[in-house]
DODO-379784 format. One line per field, with one value per residue (C-alpha): residue number from 0; y, x, z; residue in one letter; chain. Coordinates in Angstrom, 1 decimal. Example, Ala and Ser with C-alpha at 12.3 -4.5 7.8 and 13.67 -1.06 7.14 Angstrom:
<balos>
k <- 0	1
c2 <- -4.5	-1.1
c1 <- 12.3	13.7
c3 <- 7.8	7.1
r <- a	s
c <- A	A
</balos>
This chain:
<balos>
k <- 0	1	2	3	4	5	6	7	8	9	10	11	12	13	14	15	16	17	18	19	20	21	22	23	24	25	26	27	28	29	30	31	32	33	34	35	36	37	38	39	40	41	42	43	44	45	46	47	48	49	50	51	52	53	54	55	56	57	58	59	60	61	62	63	64	65	66	67	68	69	70	71	72	73	74	75	76	77	78	79	80	81	82	83	84	85	86	87	88	89	90	91	92	93	94	95	96	97	98	99	100	101	102	103	104	105	106	107	108	109	110	111	112	113	114	115	116	117	118	119	120	121	122	123	124	125	126	127	128	129	130	131	132	133	134	135	136	137	138	139	140	141	142	143	144	145	146	147	148	149	150	151	152	153	154	155	156	157	158	159	160	161	162	163	164	165	166	167	168	169	170	171	172	173	174	175	176	177	178	179	180	181	182	183	184	185	186	187	188	189	190	191	192	193	194	195	196	197	198	199	200	201	202	203	204	205	206	207	208	209	210	211	212	213	214	215	216	217	218	219	220	221	222	223	224	225	226	227	228	229	230	231	232	233	234	235	236	237	238	239	240	241	242	243	244	245	246	247	248	249	250	251	252	253	254	255	256	257	258	259	260	261	262	263	264	265	266	267	268	269	270	271	272	273	274	275	276	277	278	279	280	281	282	283	284	285	286	287	288	289	290	291	292	293	294	295	296	297	298	299	300	301	302	303	304	305	306	307	308	309	310	311	312	313	314	315	316	317	318	319	320	321	322	323	324	325	326	327	328	329	330	331	332	333	334	335	336	337	338	339	340	341	342	343	344	345	346	347	348	349	350	351	352	353	354	355	356	357	358	359	360	361	362	363	364	365	366	367	368	369	370	371	372	373	374	375	376	377	378	379	380	381	382	383	384	385	386	387	388	389	390	391	392	393	394	395	396	397	398	399	400	401	402	403	404	405	406	407	408	409	410	411	412	413	414	415	416	417	418	419	420	421	422	423	424	425	426	427	428	429	430	431	432	433	434	435	436	437	438	439	440	441	442	443	444	445	446	447	448	449	450	451	452	453	454	455	456	457	458	459	460	461	462
c2 <- -178.4	-180.1	-176.7	-175.2	-178.1	-177.7	-174.0	-174.7	-177.2	-174.6	-172.0	-174.4	-175.0	-171.3	-170.8	-173.5	-171.9	-168.4	-169.7	-171.5	-168.3	-166.2	-168.7	-168.9	-165.2	-164.9	-167.6	-166.1	-162.7	-164.0	-165.8	-162.8	-160.0	-161.3	-160.9	-157.5	-156.2	-157.5	-155.3	-152.2	-152.3	-152.6	-150.6	-147.3	-147.3	-145.4	-141.9	-141.5	-139.9	-142.7	-145.3	-143.7	-143.3	-147.0	-147.8	-145.4	-146.4	-150.1	-149.8	-151.0	-149.2	-146.5	-145.2	-141.9	-139.9	-141.1	-140.2	-136.7	-136.3	-137.6	-135.2	-132.2	-133.3	-133.6	-130.4	-128.6	-130.4	-129.5	-125.8	-125.7	-128.0	-127.7	-129.8	-132.9	-135.2	-138.1	-136.0	-134.8	-138.4	-139.4	-136.5	-137.3	-140.9	-140.0	-137.7	-140.7	-142.8	-140.1	-139.5	-143.2	-143.7	-140.7	-140.9	-137.2	-136.9	-133.3	-135.0	-136.5	-133.3	-132.4	-135.8	-135.4	-132.0	-133.4	-136.4	-134.5	-132.0	-134.9	-136.0	-132.5	-132.2	-135.6	-136.7	-139.8	-142.9	-141.7	-145.0	-143.7	-141.0	-143.3	-145.8	-143.0	-142.0	-145.7	-145.7	-142.5	-143.9	-147.0	-144.9	-142.9	-146.2	-145.2	-148.7	-148.2	-145.2	-147.2	-150.0	-147.5	-145.8	-149.1	-150.7	-147.6	-147.9	-151.6	-151.0	-148.7	-151.0	-154.6	-155.7	-152.9	-155.2	-152.5	-151.8	-155.3	-154.9	-151.7	-153.6	-156.4	-153.9	-152.3	-155.6	-156.7	-153.5	-153.9	-157.5	-158.9	-161.7	-163.8	-160.9	-160.2	-163.8	-163.7	-160.5	-162.1	-165.1	-162.7	-160.8	-164.1	-164.8	-161.4	-160.9	-162.5	-161.1	-159.9	-157.3	-160.0	-162.5	-160.1	-159.3	-163.1	-163.4	-160.9	-162.6	-166.1	-164.7	-163.4	-166.9	-168.4	-170.1	-169.0	-171.3	-170.2	-166.6	-166.9	-168.7	-166.0	-163.2	-165.0	-165.4	-161.8	-160.5	-162.8	-161.5	-157.8	-155.7	-152.3	-152.2	-150.4	-152.9	-155.9	-154.2	-153.8	-157.5	-158.5	-156.4	-158.2	-161.5	-160.3	-159.5	-163.1	-164.5	-162.3	-163.4	-167.0	-166.2	-166.5	-163.6	-164.3	-164.9	-161.7	-159.7	-161.0	-160.0	-156.5	-155.9	-156.8	-154.6	-151.6	-152.4	-152.3	-149.3	-147.1	-145.4	-148.6	-147.4	-150.3	-152.6	-150.4	-150.6	-154.4	-154.5	-152.8	-155.5	-158.4	-156.9	-156.3	-160.0	-161.0	-159.0	-156.4	-153.6	-150.6	-151.5	-152.0	-148.6	-147.0	-148.8	-147.6	-144.0	-144.0	-145.4	-142.8	-139.9	-140.4	-142.2	-141.2	-143.7	-144.0	-147.8	-147.3	-144.8	-147.3	-150.2	-148.0	-146.7	-150.2	-151.3	-148.4	-149.3	-153.0	-151.6	-149.6	-146.2	-144.7	-141.1	-142.1	-144.2	-141.3	-139.2	-141.7	-141.9	-138.1	-138.6	-141.1	-138.7	-135.9	-138.0	-139.2	-135.5	-134.6	-137.6	-136.8	-133.2	-134.5	-136.9	-140.1	-142.6	-143.7	-144.7	-148.3	-147.6	-144.9	-147.3	-149.9	-147.3	-146.1	-149.6	-150.4	-147.0	-144.5	-144.6	-148.0	-146.6	-144.0	-146.9	-148.8	-145.8	-145.2	-148.8	-149.4	-146.6	-148.1	-151.5	-150.0	-148.3	-151.1	-154.4	-156.1	-158.7	-156.2	-154.0	-157.0	-157.9	-154.3	-153.8	-157.1	-156.1	-152.6	-154.1	-156.5	-153.6	-151.7	-154.6	-156.0	-159.5	-161.3	-159.0	-158.9	-162.6	-162.3	-160.0	-162.1	-165.1	-163.2	-162.3	-165.9	-168.3	-169.5	-170.1	-166.4	-165.1	-165.0	-166.9	-164.9	-166.8	-164.0	-164.4	-161.1	-162.1	-165.5	-163.8	-161.3	-164.1	-166.2	-163.3	-162.6	-166.2	-166.3	-163.4	-165.2	-168.2	-170.4	-172.0	-174.6	-172.3	-169.6	-172.0	-173.3	-169.8	-168.4	-171.5	-171.0	-167.3	-168.3	-171.2	-168.9	-166.3	-166.4	-162.7	-161.1	-158.1	-156.5	-156.0	-158.8	-161.9	-161.6	-161.1	-164.2	-166.3	-165.1	-165.8	-169.4	-169.9	-168.7	-171.0	-174.0	-177.4	-178.8	-181.0	-184.7	-185.3	-182.6	-184.4
c1 <- -83.8	-80.6	-79.3	-79.9	-78.1	-75.2	-75.0	-75.0	-72.2	-70.1	-70.9	-69.8	-66.5	-65.9	-66.6	-64.0	-61.4	-62.1	-62.2	-58.9	-57.3	-58.6	-57.3	-53.9	-53.7	-54.5	-52.0	-49.3	-50.0	-49.6	-46.3	-44.9	-46.0	-45.5	-41.7	-41.9	-44.6	-42.6	-39.7	-41.3	-45.1	-47.9	-47.6	-49.4	-53.0	-53.9	-55.1	-58.9	-59.2	-57.2	-59.3	-62.5	-61.0	-60.2	-63.7	-65.6	-63.7	-64.3	-67.9	-67.7	-69.0	-66.9	-66.9	-68.8	-65.9	-63.5	-66.0	-66.3	-62.5	-62.5	-65.2	-63.4	-60.2	-61.9	-63.8	-60.6	-59.0	-61.6	-61.6	-57.9	-58.0	-61.4	-60.2	-59.5	-62.2	-61.3	-61.6	-65.0	-66.1	-64.7	-66.5	-69.8	-69.6	-68.7	-71.8	-73.9	-72.5	-73.0	-76.6	-77.3	-75.8	-77.5	-80.7	-80.2	-81.4	-80.0	-76.6	-78.0	-78.3	-74.8	-73.6	-75.2	-73.6	-70.2	-70.5	-71.8	-69.0	-66.6	-68.2	-68.1	-64.4	-63.6	-66.4	-64.7	-63.5	-64.8	-66.0	-65.5	-68.1	-70.5	-70.2	-70.9	-74.0	-75.2	-74.6	-76.6	-79.5	-79.5	-79.5	-82.5	-84.2	-84.2	-83.1	-83.6	-81.3	-78.8	-78.9	-78.3	-75.3	-73.9	-74.1	-72.4	-69.6	-69.2	-69.0	-66.0	-64.2	-65.5	-63.0	-63.7	-65.1	-66.7	-69.3	-70.8	-72.3	-74.0	-75.6	-76.7	-78.6	-80.1	-81.2	-82.7	-84.6	-86.0	-87.0	-84.3	-83.2	-81.6	-79.5	-78.5	-77.3	-75.4	-73.7	-72.7	-71.2	-69.1	-68.1	-67.0	-64.8	-63.1	-62.7	-62.8	-62.9	-65.4	-67.2	-67.8	-68.9	-71.4	-72.9	-73.2	-75.0	-77.6	-78.2	-78.5	-80.9	-83.1	-83.1	-84.3	-80.9	-80.7	-77.9	-75.6	-76.5	-75.7	-72.5	-71.4	-72.1	-70.4	-67.3	-67.5	-67.6	-64.7	-62.5	-63.4	-60.6	-62.2	-64.7	-67.3	-67.2	-67.4	-70.3	-72.2	-71.9	-72.9	-76.0	-76.9	-76.3	-78.6	-81.3	-81.1	-81.3	-84.4	-86.1	-85.9	-87.3	-84.0	-84.6	-81.5	-79.2	-80.4	-79.9	-76.3	-75.4	-77.0	-75.3	-71.9	-72.4	-73.2	-70.2	-67.9	-69.5	-71.8	-73.0	-74.5	-78.1	-79.6	-78.3	-79.8	-83.2	-82.6	-82.1	-85.4	-87.1	-85.4	-85.9	-89.6	-90.0	-88.3	-90.8	-88.2	-90.4	-88.7	-85.3	-86.9	-88.5	-85.2	-83.2	-85.7	-85.5	-81.7	-81.8	-84.3	-82.5	-79.4	-80.9	-84.5	-85.5	-89.3	-89.3	-87.9	-90.7	-93.2	-91.9	-91.8	-95.3	-96.6	-94.9	-96.6	-99.9	-99.5	-99.1	-102.2	-100.3	-102.2	-101.0	-97.4	-97.9	-99.4	-96.4	-94.2	-96.4	-96.1	-92.3	-92.6	-94.6	-92.2	-89.2	-90.8	-91.5	-87.9	-86.6	-88.9	-87.7	-84.1	-85.0	-85.3	-88.1	-89.8	-93.1	-92.8	-92.7	-95.3	-97.6	-97.1	-98.0	-101.1	-102.4	-102.4	-102.8	-104.1	-105.8	-105.6	-106.8	-104.0	-101.6	-102.8	-102.2	-98.7	-97.8	-99.2	-96.9	-94.0	-94.6	-94.6	-91.2	-89.4	-91.3	-89.4	-90.7	-91.1	-93.3	-95.4	-96.1	-97.0	-99.2	-101.0	-101.6	-102.8	-105.3	-106.6	-107.0	-108.9	-111.2	-109.8	-108.9	-108.8	-106.2	-104.4	-103.9	-102.1	-99.5	-99.3	-98.4	-95.7	-94.2	-94.3	-94.2	-90.8	-91.9	-92.9	-89.7	-90.7	-87.7	-87.4	-88.7	-90.7	-93.1	-94.8	-95.3	-96.8	-99.1	-100.3	-101.1	-102.8	-105.1	-106.0	-106.9	-108.9	-111.1	-111.5	-112.8	-109.9	-109.6	-106.9	-104.4	-105.1	-104.4	-101.3	-99.8	-100.7	-99.1	-96.0	-95.7	-95.7	-93.3	-90.8	-90.8	-93.3	-92.4	-92.4	-94.6	-95.7	-99.2	-99.8	-98.6	-101.7	-103.9	-102.4	-103.1	-106.7	-107.3	-105.9	-108.2	-111.2	-110.3	-110.1	-108.8	-109.3	-112.2	-111.4	-112.0	-109.4	-106.7
c3 <- -12.0	-13.3	-14.5	-11.0	-9.3	-11.7	-11.0	-7.3	-7.7	-9.7	-7.0	-4.2	-6.1	-6.4	-2.6	-1.8	-4.0	-2.6	1.0	0.4	-1.1	1.8	4.3	2.7	2.5	6.2	7.2	4.9	6.4	9.9	9.1	7.3	9.5	13.0	13.1	11.4	13.8	16.8	15.8	14.4	15.1	12.6	9.3	9.3	8.1	4.9	5.4	5.7	2.2	0.6	2.3	1.1	-2.4	-2.6	-1.4	-3.7	-6.8	-6.3	-5.3	-1.7	1.4	2.9	6.5	6.7	8.3	5.6	3.0	4.3	4.1	0.5	-0.5	1.0	-0.8	-4.1	-3.8	-3.2	-6.1	-8.7	-7.5	-8.3	-11.3	-12.9	-15.9	-13.8	-15.2	-12.8	-9.7	-10.8	-11.3	-7.9	-6.3	-7.9	-7.0	-3.4	-3.2	-4.4	-1.6	1.0	-0.1	0.0	3.5	5.0	3.1	2.1	-1.5	-1.7	-2.5	-5.7	-7.8	-6.6	-7.7	-11.1	-11.7	-10.8	-13.0	-15.9	-15.5	-15.7	-19.0	-20.3	-19.5	-21.0	-23.3	-24.7	-22.9	-19.5	-18.1	-14.5	-15.0	-16.8	-13.9	-11.4	-13.3	-13.2	-9.4	-9.1	-11.1	-9.0	-5.8	-7.2	-8.2	-11.8	-13.0	-16.7	-16.7	-14.6	-17.2	-20.0	-18.2	-17.0	-20.5	-22.0	-19.4	-20.1	-23.8	-23.2	-20.8	-20.9	-18.3	-15.8	-13.1	-11.0	-13.7	-13.3	-9.8	-11.0	-13.9	-11.7	-9.5	-12.6	-14.2	-10.9	-10.6	-14.1	-13.5	-15.9	-13.5	-16.2	-17.4	-13.7	-13.4	-16.7	-15.5	-12.2	-14.1	-16.1	-13.0	-11.3	-14.3	-14.0	-10.3	-6.9	-3.4	-0.8	-2.9	-5.6	-3.0	-1.6	-5.0	-5.6	-2.4	-3.5	-6.8	-5.2	-2.7	-5.5	-7.0	-3.7	-3.0	0.6	1.7	-1.1	-0.4	3.3	2.6	0.1	2.5	5.4	3.3	2.1	5.7	6.8	3.9	4.2	5.6	6.3	9.2	7.2	4.4	6.8	8.6	5.4	4.6	8.1	7.8	4.6	6.3	9.1	6.5	5.2	8.7	9.4	6.2	7.3	10.8	12.7	15.1	17.3	14.4	12.7	15.9	16.3	12.7	13.2	16.5	15.2	12.2	14.4	16.7	13.7	12.1	14.3	11.1	9.8	10.1	8.1	10.8	13.5	11.8	11.5	15.3	15.7	13.5	15.4	18.9	18.2	17.1	20.3	22.4	23.5	22.4	24.2	22.8	19.3	19.3	20.4	17.7	15.0	16.3	16.2	12.6	11.5	13.1	10.9	7.9	7.6	4.9	4.2	4.7	8.3	9.0	7.6	9.8	12.9	12.2	11.8	15.0	16.9	15.3	16.4	20.0	19.8	19.6	16.6	17.1	17.2	14.1	12.2	13.1	11.4	8.4	8.1	8.2	5.4	3.2	3.8	3.0	-0.2	-1.2	-0.6	-2.6	-5.5	-5.6	-5.9	-8.7	-6.7	-7.2	-3.9	-5.5	-4.4	-0.7	-1.1	-2.9	-0.2	2.4	0.6	0.0	3.8	5.4	2.9	-0.5	-2.2	-5.5	-5.4	-4.6	-7.7	-10.0	-8.6	-8.8	-12.3	-13.4	-11.5	-13.0	-16.5	-15.8	-14.0	-13.5	-10.7	-8.3	-5.4	-7.6	-8.7	-5.1	-4.1	-7.1	-6.5	-2.9	-3.8	-6.3	-3.6	-1.2	-3.9	-4.4	-7.7	-6.6	-9.9	-11.3	-8.0	-8.1	-11.4	-9.9	-6.7	-8.9	-10.6	-7.2	-5.9	-8.8	-9.8	-13.4	-13.6	-12.1	-8.4	-7.0	-3.7	-0.7	1.0	3.8	3.0	-0.7	0.3	2.9	0.3	-2.2	0.5	1.6	-2.0	-2.6	0.6	-0.6	-3.9	-1.9	-3.0	0.4	-0.4	-2.1	0.5	3.4	1.8	1.1	4.5	6.2	3.9	5.0	8.7	8.0	6.1	8.8	11.7	12.6	9.1	10.1	13.3	11.9	9.4	11.3	13.6	10.5	8.8	11.9	12.2	8.5	8.9	11.9	9.9	7.0	9.4	8.5	5.0	4.3	4.6	0.9	0.1	2.1
r <- m	e	n	q	q	e	e	r	r	r	w	a	g	r	r	v	l	v	g	s	a	v	g	c	a	v	l	g	g	v	l	t	l	l	p	w	e	a	r	t	g	a	p	p	a	p	a	p	g	a	q	a	l	a	a	v	t	t	g	v	p	a	a	l	p	d	l	a	v	l	i	d	e	r	e	s	r	v	r	e	h	p	g	d	a	r	s	w	a	v	l	g	t	a	y	v	e	l	g	r	r	t	a	d	p	a	y	y	p	k	a	e	r	a	l	r	t	s	l	k	v	r	a	k	g	n	a	e	a	l	g	g	l	a	a	l	a	n	a	r	r	d	f	r	a	a	r	t	w	g	e	a	a	l	k	l	e	p	k	r	w	t	t	y	p	l	l	i	d	a	y	t	g	t	g	e	y	k	a	a	k	r	t	l	d	r	l	l	e	l	r	s	g	p	a	v	l	a	r	a	g	a	v	y	r	d	h	g	w	r	e	d	a	a	a	a	l	s	d	a	a	a	a	a	e	a	p	a	e	r	a	a	y	l	e	r	g	g	q	l	a	w	e	r	g	d	r	e	g	a	l	r	h	f	q	e	a	v	r	l	d	p	d	q	r	a	a	q	a	g	q	g	r	a	l	a	a	l	g	r	t	t	e	a	l	n	a	y	r	v	a	l	a	k	q	p	l	p	e	y	a	l	e	l	g	e	l	y	e	s	l	g	l	g	q	a	a	r	v	q	y	d	v	l	r	d	q	v	r	r	a	t	a	a	g	a	d	e	q	l	v	l	g	r	f	e	a	d	h	g	d	p	q	a	a	v	r	r	l	r	a	e	w	k	r	q	p	g	i	a	v	a	d	a	l	g	w	a	l	h	r	a	g	n	d	e	e	a	l	r	f	a	r	i	a	t	d	r	t	k	g	g	g	v	r	s	a	l	y	a	y	h	r	g	m	i	e	r	d	l	e	r	s	g	p	a	r	r	h	l	q	e	a	l	r	i	n	p	y	f	s	a	l	h	v	a	r	a	r	r	a	l	d	e	l	g	e	p	a	p	e	a	l
c <- A	A	A	A	A	A	A	A	A	A	A	A	A	A	A	A	A	A	A	A	A	A	A	A	A	A	A	A	A	A	A	A	A	A	A	A	A	A	A	A	A	A	A	A	A	A	A	A	A	A	A	A	A	A	A	A	A	A	A	A	A	A	A	A	A	A	A	A	A	A	A	A	A	A	A	A	A	A	A	A	A	A	A	A	A	A	A	A	A	A	A	A	A	A	A	A	A	A	A	A	A	A	A	A	A	A	A	A	A	A	A	A	A	A	A	A	A	A	A	A	A	A	A	A	A	A	A	A	A	A	A	A	A	A	A	A	A	A	A	A	A	A	A	A	A	A	A	A	A	A	A	A	A	A	A	A	A	A	A	A	A	A	A	A	A	A	A	A	A	A	A	A	A	A	A	A	A	A	A	A	A	A	A	A	A	A	A	A	A	A	A	A	A	A	A	A	A	A	A	A	A	A	A	A	A	A	A	A	A	A	A	A	A	A	A	A	A	A	A	A	A	A	A	A	A	A	A	A	A	A	A	A	A	A	A	A	A	A	A	A	A	A	A	A	A	A	A	A	A	A	A	A	A	A	A	A	A	A	A	A	A	A	A	A	A	A	A	A	A	A	A	A	A	A	A	A	A	A	A	A	A	A	A	A	A	A	A	A	A	A	A	A	A	A	A	A	A	A	A	A	A	A	A	A	A	A	A	A	A	A	A	A	A	A	A	A	A	A	A	A	A	A	A	A	A	A	A	A	A	A	A	A	A	A	A	A	A	A	A	A	A	A	A	A	A	A	A	A	A	A	A	A	A	A	A	A	A	A	A	A	A	A	A	A	A	A	A	A	A	A	A	A	A	A	A	A	A	A	A	A	A	A	A	A	A	A	A	A	A	A	A	A	A	A	A	A	A	A	A	A	A	A	A	A	A	A	A	A	A	A	A	A	A	A	A	A	A	A	A	A	A	A	A	A	A	A	A	A	A	A	A	A	A	A	A	A	A	A	A	A	A	A	A	A	A	A	A	A	A	A	A	A	A	A	A	A	A	A	A	A	A	A	A
</balos>
């Protein structure tokens, strides 16, 4: 506990320094630029391709139109100069970002070919291509490969700060949370700025330090210059607000993100989530449809399907579940791993035994907290509650690594304990789920409330 408090104090100090630096930069910029702008107008903005190049090479979100320009430029460049290793690496990394933003896995094989061509052209000292391969592996949810590529890039250039966020994502995906925190500490020593603040926010969220995470993302959004980057950090701030049950705050974050970047589909799906919780069902359905039309991620289809199901629209729900299966097939064909979301879907809406098989294999490959929760729930749905509880504890018990404060994880554990006739712990965890976020699921909130009603009040001797 003392170590956590000391880490929080150090983090608070860093925030003050970063905030002061940002404030001074803004004030200095105003004082310096106002007379110049009054005489000559604002300086011209960088060309779209240059904007996307700066974003891609520093690992921050790029606007989709700018990204398309950059890809056209680099495709032309490598056709004319096939020995340009750096252009191949930039092209491959841009394909990764485009595939991630559009949920089109067809870009991932193209990215891999470009990045491996870069390595073939320049086999030694090519940290840029190695970093691109780490980004590709993270996008495909192959976190072990991402760790391998990221560590190789870091070995070549230990002070190349853009490698550290890639490794943080990889370590988080493989369940190595202490390694992720150490990597963040090193990153904070090397670099400051909005991209680093946003990465810190993600790590602190995984440790359950919500206030620190929210403050870091708020600072990142305030300091970001490009609209697409600022929108991405606002969307992550909206996720944090949603996770603590702040429907209105989450909606404001998501709406501002979409205003800044209309291609911010994660924020549009977030709007659907928040609007449904506010009872604005028609608007929620429209928001989900818009997000899925341009970024057909399986998790969006699952959320929309469950929303339809909660409204009694079974046929519409089944259509979305078919979309989910199709997207998973496409992702798998392109080398991406969507077994986690498919396992979650199968546990609740398909074959729980198949979900257990998928998620056991996923746990063996990359044992992160999200996989522990999903596997525990699949085991419960398949009737194996004793083993299910072991994984539910991993997902929710700080001593076992489960630092994330998740209403869904607490709900899963409570329902497993209920079926094991452990009434006290079941009541406590179901109450915790509804306290963390009373709107965490269109389907499961009602089930949590019914289960609590059935459990009743604790016996007087238990008080």
